[in-house]
Structures are given as structure tokens and as C-alpha cells.
mmCIF file of the N, C-alpha and C atoms, coordinates in Angstrom:
data_MODEL
# 
_entry.id   MODEL 
# 
loop_
_atom_site.group_PDB 
_atom_site.id 
_atom_site.type_symbol 
_atom_site.label_atom_id 
_atom_site.label_alt_id 
_atom_site.label_comp_id 
_atom_site.label_asym_id 
_atom_site.label_entity_id 
_atom_site.label_seq_id 
_atom_site.pdbx_PDB_ins_code 
_atom_site.Cartn_x 
_atom_site.Cartn_y 
_atom_site.Cartn_z 
_atom_site.occupancy 
_atom_site.B_iso_or_equiv 
_atom_site.pdbx_formal_charge 
_atom_site.auth_seq_id 
_atom_site.auth_comp_id 
_atom_site.auth_asym_id 
_atom_site.auth_atom_id 
_atom_site.pdbx_PDB_model_num 
ATOM 1   N N  . MET A 1 1  ? 43.508 -58.311 23.981 1.00 0.00 ? 1  MET A N  1 
ATOM 2   C CA . MET A 1 1  ? 43.972 -56.965 23.740 1.00 0.00 ? 1  MET A CA 1 
ATOM 3   C C  . MET A 1 1  ? 45.498 -56.987 23.691 1.00 0.00 ? 1  MET A C  1 
ATOM 4   N N  . LEU A 1 2  ? 46.059 -56.259 22.762 1.00 0.00 ? 2  LEU A N  1 
ATOM 5   C CA . LEU A 1 2  ? 47.501 -56.144 22.612 1.00 0.00 ? 2  LEU A CA 1 
ATOM 6   C C  . LEU A 1 2  ? 48.041 -55.023 23.498 1.00 0.00 ? 2  LEU A C  1 
ATOM 7   N N  . PHE A 1 3  ? 49.306 -55.132 23.906 1.00 0.00 ? 3  PHE A N  1 
ATOM 8   C CA . PHE A 1 3  ? 49.932 -54.066 24.686 1.00 0.00 ? 3  PHE A CA 1 
ATOM 9   C C  . PHE A 1 3  ? 49.934 -52.754 23.908 1.00 0.00 ? 3  PHE A C  1 
ATOM 10  N N  . SER A 1 4  ? 50.113 -52.823 22.596 1.00 0.00 ? 4  SER A N  1 
ATOM 11  C CA . SER A 1 4  ? 50.110 -51.607 21.775 1.00 0.00 ? 4  SER A CA 1 
ATOM 12  C C  . SER A 1 4  ? 48.761 -50.890 21.845 1.00 0.00 ? 4  SER A C  1 
ATOM 13  N N  . GLU A 1 5  ? 47.669 -51.637 22.023 1.00 0.00 ? 5  GLU A N  1 
ATOM 14  C CA . GLU A 1 5  ? 46.347 -51.024 22.184 1.00 0.00 ? 5  GLU A CA 1 
ATOM 15  C C  . GLU A 1 5  ? 46.186 -50.458 23.597 1.00 0.00 ? 5  GLU A C  1 
ATOM 16  N N  . LEU A 1 6  ? 46.683 -51.192 24.578 1.00 0.00 ? 6  LEU A N  1 
ATOM 17  C CA . LEU A 1 6  ? 46.560 -50.781 25.974 1.00 0.00 ? 6  LEU A CA 1 
ATOM 18  C C  . LEU A 1 6  ? 47.331 -49.498 26.250 1.00 0.00 ? 6  LEU A C  1 
ATOM 19  N N  . LYS A 1 7  ? 48.514 -49.358 25.672 1.00 0.00 ? 7  LYS A N  1 
ATOM 20  C CA . LYS A 1 7  ? 49.353 -48.193 25.971 1.00 0.00 ? 7  LYS A CA 1 
ATOM 21  C C  . LYS A 1 7  ? 48.847 -46.904 25.318 1.00 0.00 ? 7  LYS A C  1 
ATOM 22  N N  . CYS A 1 8  ? 47.857 -47.000 24.441 1.00 0.00 ? 8  CYS A N  1 
ATOM 23  C CA . CYS A 1 8  ? 47.279 -45.803 23.816 1.00 0.00 ? 8  CYS A CA 1 
ATOM 24  C C  . CYS A 1 8  ? 46.101 -45.244 24.617 1.00 0.00 ? 8  CYS A C  1 
ATOM 25  N N  . LYS A 1 9  ? 45.707 -45.922 25.681 1.00 0.00 ? 9  LYS A N  1 
ATOM 26  C CA . LYS A 1 9  ? 44.545 -45.491 26.474 1.00 0.00 ? 9  LYS A CA 1 
ATOM 27  C C  . LYS A 1 9  ? 44.978 -44.599 27.633 1.00 0.00 ? 9  LYS A C  1 
ATOM 28  N N  . ASP A 1 10 ? 44.209 -43.545 27.893 1.00 0.00 ? 10 ASP A N  1 
ATOM 29  C CA . ASP A 1 10 ? 44.451 -42.678 29.038 1.00 0.00 ? 10 ASP A CA 1 
ATOM 30  C C  . ASP A 1 10 ? 43.995 -43.382 30.312 1.00 0.00 ? 10 ASP A C  1 
ATOM 31  N N  . VAL A 1 11 ? 44.781 -43.234 31.377 1.00 0.00 ? 11 VAL A N  1 
ATOM 32  C CA . VAL A 1 11 ? 44.437 -43.805 32.676 1.00 0.00 ? 11 VAL A CA 1 
ATOM 33  C C  . VAL A 1 11 ? 43.855 -42.681 33.530 1.00 0.00 ? 11 VAL A C  1 
ATOM 34  N N  . ILE A 1 12 ? 42.624 -42.865 34.011 1.00 0.00 ? 12 ILE A N  1 
ATOM 35  C CA . ILE A 1 12 ? 41.898 -41.862 34.790 1.00 0.00 ? 12 ILE A CA 1 
ATOM 36  C C  . ILE A 1 12 ? 41.608 -42.422 36.179 1.00 0.00 ? 12 ILE A C  1 
ATOM 37  N N  . ASN A 1 13 ? 41.934 -41.626 37.216 1.00 0.00 ? 13 ASN A N  1 
ATOM 38  C CA . ASN A 1 13 ? 41.635 -42.012 38.589 1.00 0.00 ? 13 ASN A CA 1 
ATOM 39  C C  . ASN A 1 13 ? 40.212 -41.558 38.916 1.00 0.00 ? 13 ASN A C  1 
ATOM 40  N N  . ILE A 1 14 ? 39.328 -42.492 39.288 1.00 0.00 ? 14 ILE A N  1 
ATOM 41  C CA . ILE A 1 14 ? 37.934 -42.127 39.567 1.00 0.00 ? 14 ILE A CA 1 
ATOM 42  C C  . ILE A 1 14 ? 37.777 -41.419 40.908 1.00 0.00 ? 14 ILE A C  1 
ATOM 43  N N  . LYS A 1 15 ? 38.800 -41.460 41.777 1.00 0.00 ? 15 LYS A N  1 
ATOM 44  C CA . LYS A 1 15 ? 38.729 -40.753 43.067 1.00 0.00 ? 15 LYS A CA 1 
ATOM 45  C C  . LYS A 1 15 ? 38.656 -39.243 42.873 1.00 0.00 ? 15 LYS A C  1 
ATOM 46  N N  . ASP A 1 16 ? 39.484 -38.719 41.937 1.00 0.00 ? 16 ASP A N  1 
ATOM 47  C CA . ASP A 1 16 ? 39.533 -37.275 41.734 1.00 0.00 ? 16 ASP A CA 1 
ATOM 48  C C  . ASP A 1 16 ? 39.394 -36.864 40.264 1.00 0.00 ? 16 ASP A C  1 
ATOM 49  N N  . CYS A 1 17 ? 39.064 -37.822 39.405 1.00 0.00 ? 17 CYS A N  1 
ATOM 50  C CA . CYS A 1 17 ? 38.871 -37.587 37.962 1.00 0.00 ? 17 CYS A CA 1 
ATOM 51  C C  . CYS A 1 17 ? 40.120 -37.036 37.282 1.00 0.00 ? 17 CYS A C  1 
ATOM 52  N N  . ARG A 1 18 ? 41.276 -37.339 37.848 1.00 0.00 ? 18 ARG A N  1 
ATOM 53  C CA . ARG A 1 18 ? 42.546 -36.837 37.314 1.00 0.00 ? 18 ARG A CA 1 
ATOM 54  C C  . ARG A 1 18 ? 43.114 -37.810 36.299 1.00 0.00 ? 18 ARG A C  1 
ATOM 55  N N  . LYS A 1 19 ? 43.606 -37.253 35.191 1.00 0.00 ? 19 LYS A N  1 
ATOM 56  C CA . LYS A 1 19 ? 44.282 -38.057 34.176 1.00 0.00 ? 19 LYS A CA 1 
ATOM 57  C C  . LYS A 1 19 ? 45.699 -38.338 34.678 1.00 0.00 ? 19 LYS A C  1 
ATOM 58  N N  . LEU A 1 20 ? 46.044 -39.611 34.787 1.00 0.00 ? 20 LEU A N  1 
ATOM 59  C CA . LEU A 1 20 ? 47.360 -39.994 35.299 1.00 0.00 ? 20 LEU A CA 1 
ATOM 60  C C  . LEU A 1 20 ? 48.383 -40.137 34.184 1.00 0.00 ? 20 LEU A C  1 
ATOM 61  N N  . GLY A 1 21 ? 47.945 -40.365 32.973 1.00 0.00 ? 21 GLY A N  1 
ATOM 62  C CA . GLY A 1 21 ? 48.845 -40.574 31.847 1.00 0.00 ? 21 GLY A CA 1 
ATOM 63  C C  . GLY A 1 21 ? 48.427 -41.812 31.077 1.00 0.00 ? 21 GLY A C  1 
ATOM 64  N N  . ARG A 1 22 ? 49.382 -42.406 30.393 1.00 0.00 ? 22 ARG A N  1 
ATOM 65  C CA . ARG A 1 22 ? 49.129 -43.625 29.616 1.00 0.00 ? 22 ARG A CA 1 
ATOM 66  C C  . ARG A 1 22 ? 50.032 -44.742 30.113 1.00 0.00 ? 22 ARG A C  1 
ATOM 67  N N  . VAL A 1 23 ? 49.578 -45.957 29.919 1.00 0.00 ? 23 VAL A N  1 
ATOM 68  C CA . VAL A 1 23 ? 50.333 -47.127 30.373 1.00 0.00 ? 23 VAL A CA 1 
ATOM 69  C C  . VAL A 1 23 ? 51.691 -47.155 29.678 1.00 0.00 ? 23 VAL A C  1 
ATOM 70  N N  . CYS A 1 24 ? 52.761 -47.311 30.486 1.00 0.00 ? 24 CYS A N  1 
ATOM 71  C CA . CYS A 1 24 ? 54.105 -47.396 29.909 1.00 0.00 ? 24 CYS A CA 1 
ATOM 72  C C  . CYS A 1 24 ? 54.716 -48.778 30.089 1.00 0.00 ? 24 CYS A C  1 
ATOM 73  N N  . ASP A 1 25 ? 54.194 -49.549 31.058 1.00 0.00 ? 25 ASP A N  1 
ATOM 74  C CA . ASP A 1 25 ? 54.769 -50.862 31.314 1.00 0.00 ? 25 ASP A CA 1 
ATOM 75  C C  . ASP A 1 25 ? 53.762 -51.728 32.057 1.00 0.00 ? 25 ASP A C  1 
ATOM 76  N N  . LEU A 1 26 ? 54.001 -53.031 32.048 1.00 0.00 ? 26 LEU A N  1 
ATOM 77  C CA . LEU A 1 26 ? 53.163 -54.004 32.740 1.00 0.00 ? 26 LEU A CA 1 
ATOM 78  C C  . LEU A 1 26 ? 54.056 -54.919 33.564 1.00 0.00 ? 26 LEU A C  1 
ATOM 79  N N  . GLU A 1 27 ? 53.508 -55.469 34.646 1.00 0.00 ? 27 GLU A N  1 
ATOM 80  C CA . GLU A 1 27 ? 54.215 -56.504 35.398 1.00 0.00 ? 27 GLU A CA 1 
ATOM 81  C C  . GLU A 1 27 ? 53.354 -57.756 35.372 1.00 0.00 ? 27 GLU A C  1 
ATOM 82  N N  . PHE A 1 28 ? 53.959 -58.867 34.957 1.00 0.00 ? 28 PHE A N  1 
ATOM 83  C CA . PHE A 1 28 ? 53.263 -60.143 34.856 1.00 0.00 ? 28 PHE A CA 1 
ATOM 84  C C  . PHE A 1 28 ? 53.704 -61.076 35.973 1.00 0.00 ? 28 PHE A C  1 
ATOM 85  N N  . ASP A 1 29 ? 52.816 -61.967 36.364 1.00 0.00 ? 29 ASP A N  1 
ATOM 86  C CA . ASP A 1 29 ? 53.175 -63.081 37.244 1.00 0.00 ? 29 ASP A CA 1 
ATOM 87  C C  . ASP A 1 29 ? 53.786 -64.143 36.336 1.00 0.00 ? 29 ASP A C  1 
ATOM 88  N N  . PRO A 1 30 ? 55.048 -64.514 36.565 1.00 0.00 ? 30 PRO A N  1 
ATOM 89  C CA . PRO A 1 30 ? 55.692 -65.467 35.655 1.00 0.00 ? 30 PRO A CA 1 
ATOM 90  C C  . PRO A 1 30 ? 55.068 -66.866 35.683 1.00 0.00 ? 30 PRO A C  1 
ATOM 91  N N  . CYS A 1 31 ? 54.434 -67.226 36.781 1.00 0.00 ? 31 CYS A N  1 
ATOM 92  C CA . CYS A 1 31 ? 53.828 -68.563 36.872 1.00 0.00 ? 31 CYS A CA 1 
ATOM 93  C C  . CYS A 1 31 ? 52.487 -68.639 36.152 1.00 0.00 ? 31 CYS A C  1 
ATOM 94  N N  . SER A 1 32 ? 51.625 -67.639 36.393 1.00 0.00 ? 32 SER A N  1 
ATOM 95  C CA . SER A 1 32 ? 50.284 -67.685 35.818 1.00 0.00 ? 32 SER A CA 1 
ATOM 96  C C  . SER A 1 32 ? 50.178 -66.954 34.483 1.00 0.00 ? 32 SER A C  1 
ATOM 97  N N  . GLY A 1 33 ? 51.103 -66.003 34.237 1.00 0.00 ? 33 GLY A N  1 
ATOM 98  C CA . GLY A 1 33 ? 51.027 -65.205 33.022 1.00 0.00 ? 33 GLY A CA 1 
ATOM 99  C C  . GLY A 1 33 ? 50.017 -64.075 33.103 1.00 0.00 ? 33 GLY A C  1 
ATOM 100 N N  . CYS A 1 34 ? 49.420 -63.868 34.285 1.00 0.00 ? 34 CYS A N  1 
ATOM 101 C CA . CYS A 1 34 ? 48.417 -62.802 34.478 1.00 0.00 ? 34 CYS A CA 1 
ATOM 102 C C  . CYS A 1 34 ? 49.102 -61.472 34.778 1.00 0.00 ? 34 CYS A C  1 
ATOM 103 N N  . ILE A 1 35 ? 48.431 -60.397 34.404 1.00 0.00 ? 35 ILE A N  1 
ATOM 104 C CA . ILE A 1 35 ? 48.940 -59.054 34.708 1.00 0.00 ? 35 ILE A CA 1 
ATOM 105 C C  . ILE A 1 35 ? 48.747 -58.782 36.190 1.00 0.00 ? 35 ILE A C  1 
ATOM 106 N N  . CYS A 1 36 ? 49.815 -58.363 36.870 1.00 0.00 ? 36 CYS A N  1 
ATOM 107 C CA . CYS A 1 36 ? 49.750 -58.011 38.299 1.00 0.00 ? 36 CYS A CA 1 
ATOM 108 C C  . CYS A 1 36 ? 49.577 -56.504 38.488 1.00 0.00 ? 36 CYS A C  1 
ATOM 109 N N  . LYS A 1 37 ? 50.303 -55.717 37.676 1.00 0.00 ? 37 LYS A N  1 
ATOM 110 C CA . LYS A 1 37 ? 50.312 -54.261 37.834 1.00 0.00 ? 37 LYS A CA 1 
ATOM 111 C C  . LYS A 1 37 ? 50.492 -53.599 36.475 1.00 0.00 ? 37 LYS A C  1 
ATOM 112 N N  . ILE A 1 38 ? 49.973 -52.367 36.380 1.00 0.00 ? 38 ILE A N  1 
ATOM 113 C CA . ILE A 1 38 ? 50.299 -51.525 35.233 1.00 0.00 ? 38 ILE A CA 1 
ATOM 114 C C  . ILE A 1 38 ? 51.066 -50.328 35.773 1.00 0.00 ? 38 ILE A C  1 
ATOM 115 N N  . MET A 1 39 ? 51.904 -49.732 34.945 1.00 0.00 ? 39 MET A N  1 
ATOM 116 C CA . MET A 1 39 ? 52.679 -48.565 35.339 1.00 0.00 ? 39 MET A CA 1 
ATOM 117 C C  . MET A 1 39 ? 52.412 -47.405 34.401 1.00 0.00 ? 39 MET A C  1 
ATOM 118 N N  . VAL A 1 40 ? 52.331 -46.219 35.013 1.00 0.00 ? 40 VAL A N  1 
ATOM 119 C CA . VAL A 1 40 ? 52.113 -44.975 34.285 1.00 0.00 ? 40 VAL A CA 1 
ATOM 120 C C  . VAL A 1 40 ? 53.297 -44.070 34.621 1.00 0.00 ? 40 VAL A C  1 
ATOM 121 N N  . PRO A 1 41 ? 53.890 -43.374 33.643 1.00 0.00 ? 41 PRO A N  1 
ATOM 122 C CA . PRO A 1 41 ? 55.035 -42.516 33.949 1.00 0.00 ? 41 PRO A CA 1 
ATOM 123 C C  . PRO A 1 41 ? 54.688 -41.474 35.004 1.00 0.00 ? 41 PRO A C  1 
ATOM 124 N N  . GLY A 1 42 ? 55.616 -41.216 35.915 1.00 0.00 ? 42 GLY A N  1 
ATOM 125 C CA . GLY A 1 42 ? 55.406 -40.232 36.966 1.00 0.00 ? 42 GLY A CA 1 
ATOM 126 C C  . GLY A 1 42 ? 55.934 -38.859 36.618 1.00 0.00 ? 42 GLY A C  1 
ATOM 127 N N  . CYS A 1 43 ? 56.515 -38.686 35.432 1.00 0.00 ? 43 CYS A N  1 
ATOM 128 C CA . CYS A 1 43 ? 57.124 -37.407 35.058 1.00 0.00 ? 43 CYS A CA 1 
ATOM 129 C C  . CYS A 1 43 ? 56.078 -36.390 34.645 1.00 0.00 ? 43 CYS A C  1 
ATOM 130 N N  . ASN A 1 44 ? 56.303 -35.157 35.045 1.00 0.00 ? 44 ASN A N  1 
ATOM 131 C CA . ASN A 1 44 ? 55.487 -34.043 34.587 1.00 0.00 ? 44 ASN A CA 1 
ATOM 132 C C  . ASN A 1 44 ? 55.980 -33.692 33.189 1.00 0.00 ? 44 ASN A C  1 
ATOM 133 N N  . LYS A 1 45 ? 55.135 -33.816 32.182 1.00 0.00 ? 45 LYS A N  1 
ATOM 134 C CA . LYS A 1 45 ? 55.568 -33.608 30.804 1.00 0.00 ? 45 LYS A CA 1 
ATOM 135 C C  . LYS A 1 45 ? 55.963 -32.157 30.519 1.00 0.00 ? 45 LYS A C  1 
ATOM 136 N N  . LEU A 1 46 ? 55.430 -31.213 31.286 1.00 0.00 ? 46 LEU A N  1 
ATOM 137 C CA . LEU A 1 46 ? 55.769 -29.817 31.042 1.00 0.00 ? 46 LEU A CA 1 
ATOM 138 C C  . LEU A 1 46 ? 57.189 -29.491 31.496 1.00 0.00 ? 46 LEU A C  1 
ATOM 139 N N  . LEU A 1 47 ? 57.620 -30.097 32.590 1.00 0.00 ? 47 LEU A N  1 
ATOM 140 C CA . LEU A 1 47 ? 58.945 -29.803 33.123 1.00 0.00 ? 47 LEU A CA 1 
ATOM 141 C C  . LEU A 1 47 ? 59.975 -30.861 32.763 1.00 0.00 ? 47 LEU A C  1 
ATOM 142 N N  . GLY A 1 48 ? 59.527 -31.949 32.156 1.00 0.00 ? 48 GLY A N  1 
ATOM 143 C CA . GLY A 1 48 ? 60.443 -32.992 31.721 1.00 0.00 ? 48 GLY A CA 1 
ATOM 144 C C  . GLY A 1 48 ? 61.213 -33.610 32.867 1.00 0.00 ? 48 GLY A C  1 
ATOM 145 N N  . PHE A 1 49 ? 62.527 -33.740 32.685 1.00 0.00 ? 49 PHE A N  1 
ATOM 146 C CA . PHE A 1 49 ? 63.344 -34.433 33.674 1.00 0.00 ? 49 PHE A CA 1 
ATOM 147 C C  . PHE A 1 49 ? 63.518 -33.634 34.960 1.00 0.00 ? 49 PHE A C  1 
ATOM 148 N N  . LEU A 1 50 ? 63.177 -32.350 34.982 1.00 0.00 ? 50 LEU A N  1 
ATOM 149 C CA . LEU A 1 50 ? 63.339 -31.541 36.184 1.00 0.00 ? 50 LEU A CA 1 
ATOM 150 C C  . LEU A 1 50 ? 62.374 -31.943 37.287 1.00 0.00 ? 50 LEU A C  1 
ATOM 151 N N  . ASN A 1 51 ? 61.253 -32.508 36.928 1.00 0.00 ? 51 ASN A N  1 
ATOM 152 C CA . ASN A 1 51 ? 60.231 -32.860 37.912 1.00 0.00 ? 51 ASN A CA 1 
ATOM 153 C C  . ASN A 1 51 ? 59.831 -34.333 37.757 1.00 0.00 ? 51 ASN A C  1 
ATOM 154 N N  . CYS A 1 52 ? 60.819 -35.212 37.584 1.00 0.00 ? 52 CYS A N  1 
ATOM 155 C CA . CYS A 1 52 ? 60.530 -36.634 37.370 1.00 0.00 ? 52 CYS A CA 1 
ATOM 156 C C  . CYS A 1 52 ? 60.325 -37.356 38.694 1.00 0.00 ? 52 CYS A C  1 
ATOM 157 N N  . GLU A 1 53 ? 59.284 -38.133 38.760 1.00 0.00 ? 53 GLU A N  1 
ATOM 158 C CA . GLU A 1 53 ? 58.996 -38.979 39.911 1.00 0.00 ? 53 GLU A CA 1 
ATOM 159 C C  . GLU A 1 53 ? 58.983 -40.416 39.417 1.00 0.00 ? 53 GLU A C  1 
ATOM 160 N N  . PRO A 1 54 ? 59.070 -41.374 40.333 1.00 0.00 ? 54 PRO A N  1 
ATOM 161 C CA . PRO A 1 54 ? 58.978 -42.776 39.895 1.00 0.00 ? 54 PRO A CA 1 
ATOM 162 C C  . PRO A 1 54 ? 57.627 -43.048 39.227 1.00 0.00 ? 54 PRO A C  1 
ATOM 163 N N  . ASN A 1 55 ? 57.587 -44.118 38.471 1.00 0.00 ? 55 ASN A N  1 
ATOM 164 C CA . ASN A 1 55 ? 56.330 -44.511 37.824 1.00 0.00 ? 55 ASN A CA 1 
ATOM 165 C C  . ASN A 1 55 ? 55.232 -44.712 38.857 1.00 0.00 ? 55 ASN A C  1 
ATOM 166 N N  . ILE A 1 56 ? 54.001 -44.411 38.457 1.00 0.00 ? 56 ILE A N  1 
ATOM 167 C CA . ILE A 1 56 ? 52.835 -44.706 39.286 1.00 0.00 ? 56 ILE A CA 1 
ATOM 168 C C  . ILE A 1 56 ? 52.500 -46.168 39.041 1.00 0.00 ? 56 ILE A C  1 
ATOM 169 N N  . VAL A 1 57 ? 52.538 -46.971 40.100 1.00 0.00 ? 57 VAL A N  1 
ATOM 170 C CA . VAL A 1 57 ? 52.276 -48.401 39.992 1.00 0.00 ? 57 VAL A CA 1 
ATOM 171 C C  . VAL A 1 57 ? 50.845 -48.658 40.452 1.00 0.00 ? 57 VAL A C  1 
ATOM 172 N N  . ILE A 1 58 ? 50.059 -49.265 39.580 1.00 0.00 ? 58 ILE A N  1 
ATOM 173 C CA . ILE A 1 58 ? 48.642 -49.512 39.851 1.00 0.00 ? 58 ILE A CA 1 
ATOM 174 C C  . ILE A 1 58 ? 48.394 -51.019 39.860 1.00 0.00 ? 58 ILE A C  1 
ATOM 175 N N  . PRO A 1 59 ? 48.069 -51.584 41.026 1.00 0.00 ? 59 PRO A N  1 
ATOM 176 C CA . PRO A 1 59 ? 47.750 -53.022 41.066 1.00 0.00 ? 59 PRO A CA 1 
ATOM 177 C C  . PRO A 1 59 ? 46.538 -53.327 40.183 1.00 0.00 ? 59 PRO A C  1 
ATOM 178 N N  . PHE A 1 60 ? 46.541 -54.493 39.584 1.00 0.00 ? 60 PHE A N  1 
ATOM 179 C CA . PHE A 1 60 ? 45.463 -54.865 38.660 1.00 0.00 ? 60 PHE A CA 1 
ATOM 180 C C  . PHE A 1 60 ? 44.102 -54.843 39.343 1.00 0.00 ? 60 PHE A C  1 
ATOM 181 N N  . ARG A 1 61 ? 44.058 -55.151 40.646 1.00 0.00 ? 61 ARG A N  1 
ATOM 182 C CA . ARG A 1 61 ? 42.774 -55.155 41.377 1.00 0.00 ? 61 ARG A CA 1 
ATOM 183 C C  . ARG A 1 61 ? 42.156 -53.755 41.453 1.00 0.00 ? 61 ARG A C  1 
ATOM 184 N N  . ASP A 1 62 ? 42.975 -52.689 41.257 1.00 0.00 ? 62 ASP A N  1 
ATOM 185 C CA . ASP A 1 62 ? 42.469 -51.322 41.312 1.00 0.00 ? 62 ASP A CA 1 
ATOM 186 C C  . ASP A 1 62 ? 41.961 -50.822 39.964 1.00 0.00 ? 62 ASP A C  1 
ATOM 187 N N  . ILE A 1 63 ? 42.094 -51.621 38.918 1.00 0.00 ? 63 ILE A N  1 
ATOM 188 C CA . ILE A 1 63 ? 41.529 -51.264 37.618 1.00 0.00 ? 63 ILE A CA 1 
ATOM 189 C C  . ILE A 1 63 ? 40.045 -51.604 37.664 1.00 0.00 ? 63 ILE A C  1 
ATOM 190 N N  . LYS A 1 64 ? 39.212 -50.593 37.475 1.00 0.00 ? 64 LYS A N  1 
ATOM 191 C CA . LYS A 1 64 ? 37.761 -50.795 37.556 1.00 0.00 ? 64 LYS A CA 1 
ATOM 192 C C  . LYS A 1 64 ? 37.134 -51.093 36.210 1.00 0.00 ? 64 LYS A C  1 
ATOM 193 N N  . GLN A 1 65 ? 37.662 -50.483 35.142 1.00 0.00 ? 65 GLN A N  1 
ATOM 194 C CA . GLN A 1 65 ? 37.092 -50.730 33.821 1.00 0.00 ? 65 GLN A CA 1 
ATOM 195 C C  . GLN A 1 65 ? 38.105 -50.345 32.754 1.00 0.00 ? 65 GLN A C  1 
ATOM 196 N N  . ILE A 1 66 ? 38.146 -51.144 31.702 1.00 0.00 ? 66 ILE A N  1 
ATOM 197 C CA . ILE A 1 66 ? 38.951 -50.822 30.529 1.00 0.00 ? 66 ILE A CA 1 
ATOM 198 C C  . ILE A 1 66 ? 37.982 -50.597 29.389 1.00 0.00 ? 66 ILE A C  1 
ATOM 199 N N  . GLY A 1 67 ? 37.920 -49.358 28.932 1.00 0.00 ? 67 GLY A N  1 
ATOM 200 C CA . GLY A 1 67 ? 37.005 -48.996 27.856 1.00 0.00 ? 67 GLY A CA 1 
ATOM 201 C C  . GLY A 1 67 ? 37.736 -48.841 26.541 1.00 0.00 ? 67 GLY A C  1 
ATOM 202 N N  . PRO A 1 68 ? 37.035 -48.391 25.498 1.00 0.00 ? 68 PRO A N  1 
ATOM 203 C CA . PRO A 1 68 ? 37.660 -48.247 24.181 1.00 0.00 ? 68 PRO A CA 1 
ATOM 204 C C  . PRO A 1 68 ? 38.744 -47.166 24.142 1.00 0.00 ? 68 PRO A C  1 
ATOM 205 N N  . ASP A 1 69 ? 38.622 -46.139 25.012 1.00 0.00 ? 69 ASP A N  1 
ATOM 206 C CA . ASP A 1 69 ? 39.579 -45.031 24.989 1.00 0.00 ? 69 ASP A CA 1 
ATOM 207 C C  . ASP A 1 69 ? 40.292 -44.796 26.317 1.00 0.00 ? 69 ASP A C  1 
ATOM 208 N N  . ILE A 1 70 ? 39.715 -45.249 27.424 1.00 0.00 ? 70 ILE A N  1 
ATOM 209 C CA . ILE A 1 70 ? 40.293 -44.958 28.736 1.00 0.00 ? 70 ILE A CA 1 
ATOM 210 C C  . ILE A 1 70 ? 40.301 -46.192 29.633 1.00 0.00 ? 70 ILE A C  1 
ATOM 211 N N  . ILE A 1 71 ? 41.139 -46.100 30.659 1.00 0.00 ? 71 ILE A N  1 
ATOM 212 C CA . ILE A 1 71 ? 41.202 -47.107 31.704 1.00 0.00 ? 71 ILE A CA 1 
ATOM 213 C C  . ILE A 1 71 ? 40.851 -46.390 33.010 1.00 0.00 ? 71 ILE A C  1 
ATOM 214 N N  . LEU A 1 72 ? 39.807 -46.846 33.696 1.00 0.00 ? 72 LEU A N  1 
ATOM 215 C CA . LEU A 1 72 ? 39.400 -46.239 34.949 1.00 0.00 ? 72 LEU A CA 1 
ATOM 216 C C  . LEU A 1 72 ? 40.016 -47.022 36.102 1.00 0.00 ? 72 LEU A C  1 
ATOM 217 N N  . VAL A 1 73 ? 40.688 -46.289 37.012 1.00 0.00 ? 73 VAL A N  1 
ATOM 218 C CA . VAL A 1 73 ? 41.305 -46.921 38.185 1.00 0.00 ? 73 VAL A CA 1 
ATOM 219 C C  . VAL A 1 73 ? 40.829 -46.222 39.427 1.00 0.00 ? 73 VAL A C  1 
ATOM 220 N N  . ASP A 1 74 ? 40.953 -46.916 40.549 1.00 0.00 ? 74 ASP A N  1 
ATOM 221 C CA . ASP A 1 74 ? 40.528 -46.375 41.846 1.00 0.00 ? 74 ASP A CA 1 
ATOM 222 C C  . ASP A 1 74 ? 41.728 -46.463 42.792 1.00 0.00 ? 74 ASP A C  1 
ATOM 223 N N  . ILE A 1 75 ? 42.539 -45.380 42.826 1.00 0.00 ? 75 ILE A N  1 
ATOM 224 C CA . ILE A 1 75 ? 43.733 -45.375 43.664 1.00 0.00 ? 75 ILE A CA 1 
ATOM 225 C C  . ILE A 1 75 ? 43.773 -44.122 44.513 1.00 0.00 ? 75 ILE A C  1 
ATOM 226 N N  . HIS A 1 76 ? 44.519 -44.184 45.594 1.00 0.00 ? 76 HIS A N  1 
ATOM 227 C CA . HIS A 1 76 ? 44.752 -43.023 46.455 1.00 0.00 ? 76 HIS A CA 1 
ATOM 228 C C  . HIS A 1 76 ? 46.098 -42.445 46.086 1.00 0.00 ? 76 HIS A C  1 
ATOM 229 N N  . CYS A 1 77 ? 46.138 -41.191 45.652 1.00 0.00 ? 77 CYS A N  1 
ATOM 230 C CA . CYS A 1 77 ? 47.417 -40.548 45.270 1.00 0.00 ? 77 CYS A CA 1 
ATOM 231 C C  . CYS A 1 77 ? 47.850 -39.573 46.344 1.00 0.00 ? 77 CYS A C  1 
# 
């Protein structure tokens, strides 16, 4: 899967069925080349920069499924 395909998928938290946003960045392990974490923007799109929070960082172990349109994660917010 390409990053361009991954960043078009909505990230959904299965704990509360809340849409977190879309993938904006990835963190790789430089030795193994494996993905360690994905990041989702923390900004509220309605208020823009007035209500910006740091990115939501999701460890790869918390990704439960990557489907054709969404990524399901299990995190505590």
C-alpha cells in the first residue's frame, strides 16, 4: 500500500466510534523499516488554528484493521 492510499482513509476509534481524521504522517523504525506509529491531525477543522492540538499519535499495535475506506484503531482518548 502506498502512503497516498493510506492518507485518504478515515481513521475511526472503535472505543467510541468517533472519526479521528485522516492519516497525516507516519513514523518508521530506521533499522527495520517497519511503521511504528501513524499520526492524525489534532486540529478542529471548524475552528482552524484557534483550536489546534498536537497530532494524535497512534501506535501501530493499536491499529486493528485497515480496510478499503477506513482504518479501525483501538485507543483511549
